[in-house]
C-alpha positions as CSV (number, residue, x, y, z in Angstrom):
1,M,-119.7,26.0,94.1
2,L,-118.5,23.0,96.1
3,K,-115.6,24.9,97.5
4,T,-118.0,27.3,99.3
5,V,-120.3,24.6,100.7
6,F,-117.9,22.1,102.2
7,A,-115.3,22.4,104.9
8,N,-111.7,23.3,103.8
9,N,-110.5,19.8,104.5
10,A,-113.4,17.9,102.9
11,A,-111.1,16.0,100.5
12,E,-108.9,14.8,103.3
13,Q,-112.0,13.8,105.3
14,Q,-113.4,11.9,102.4
15,K,-110.2,9.8,101.9
16,F,-110.1,9.1,105.6
17,Y,-113.8,8.0,105.6
18,L,-113.1,5.6,102.7
19,T,-110.3,3.9,104.7
20,C,-112.7,3.4,107.6
21,L,-115.7,2.2,105.5
22,R,-116.7,-1.5,106.1
23,Y,-118.7,-3.9,103.9
24,S,-122.1,-4.8,105.2
25,P,-123.4,-8.3,104.3
26,K,-126.8,-6.8,103.7
27,T,-125.6,-5.4,100.4
28,R,-124.2,-7.1,97.3
29,V,-120.5,-6.8,96.4
30,R,-121.2,-5.1,93.1
31,A,-123.4,-2.4,94.6
32,F,-121.0,-1.8,97.5
33,L,-118.0,-1.4,95.2
34,Q,-119.9,0.9,92.8
35,R,-120.8,3.1,95.7
36,F,-117.3,3.0,97.0
37,T,-116.0,4.1,93.6
38,T,-118.5,6.9,93.4
39,L,-117.4,8.2,96.9
40,A,-113.8,8.0,95.9
41,G,-114.5,10.0,92.7
42,Y,-115.6,12.9,94.9
43,V,-112.1,13.4,96.3
44,S,-110.9,15.3,93.3
45,E,-114.0,17.6,93.4
46,L,-113.9,18.5,97.1
47,P,-111.9,21.3,98.6
48,G,-108.7,20.4,100.4
49,I,-106.6,22.2,102.9
50,I,-104.6,23.6,100.0
51,H,-107.7,25.8,99.2
52,S,-107.8,27.3,102.7
53,R,-105.9,30.2,104.3
54,D,-104.3,27.6,106.6
55,A,-102.3,26.3,103.6
56,T,-98.5,26.8,103.6
57,D,-95.9,26.6,100.9
58,T,-95.4,22.9,101.7
59,T,-99.2,22.0,101.7
60,K,-100.0,19.6,98.9
61,A,-103.3,18.9,97.1
62,V,-105.1,15.7,98.0
63,A,-104.5,13.3,95.1
64,P,-107.3,11.0,94.1
65,Y,-106.8,7.3,94.4
66,E,-104.9,5.5,91.7
67,D,-107.0,2.5,90.5
68,N,-104.7,-0.1,92.1
69,E,-104.6,1.9,95.4
70,L,-108.4,2.2,95.4
71,A,-108.7,-1.5,94.9
72,T,-106.5,-2.2,97.8
73,V,-108.5,0.2,100.1
74,M,-111.7,-1.5,98.9
75,L,-110.3,-5.0,99.7
76,H,-109.5,-3.8,103.3
77,S,-113.2,-2.9,103.8
78,F,-114.2,-6.5,103.6
79,P,-114.3,-9.1,106.4
80,T,-111.1,-10.8,107.4
81,K,-112.4,-14.2,106.1
82,W,-113.0,-12.7,102.7
83,K,-109.5,-11.1,102.6
84,T,-107.9,-14.4,103.6
85,Q,-109.9,-16.2,100.9
86,Y,-108.8,-13.6,98.4
87,D,-105.1,-13.8,99.4
88,L,-105.1,-17.6,98.8
89,G,-105.5,-17.2,95.1
90,H,-104.5,-13.7,94.3
91,K,-101.9,-11.0,94.7
92,A,-102.6,-7.3,95.3
93,P,-105.5,-6.3,93.2
94,P,-104.4,-4.5,90.0
95,N,-107.7,-2.6,89.6
96,S,-111.2,-2.5,91.1
97,E,-112.8,-4.5,88.3
98,Y,-110.4,-7.4,88.9
99,L,-111.2,-7.2,92.7
100,Q,-115.0,-7.1,92.0
101,N,-114.8,-10.3,89.9
102,A,-112.8,-12.1,92.6
103,L,-115.0,-11.0,95.5
104,E,-118.2,-11.9,93.6
105,K,-116.8,-15.5,93.4
106,I,-116.2,-15.5,97.1
107,E,-119.6,-14.1,97.8
């Protein structure tokens, strides 16, 4: 059903959208990260260019984010001051739950 409703490159557009998404101070960290995770989960459900007639032999399916990759993308959606504060006490986030706990302390 989704493959007939959305554009042929919806999965690619969703991943790009997530990299451009920015945290709003009007929302709580937990709520923002839960919504971010939900949006990231749609990537595997949406059609990609591989499902279109524009696909070639070298076209690859859009892979959903790995947990550590998703956590890194999430971290980059926060203000620079928050990222700097996070970097003082942590390395790259191993998963989104770890990131959530760290950012809630900063909040």
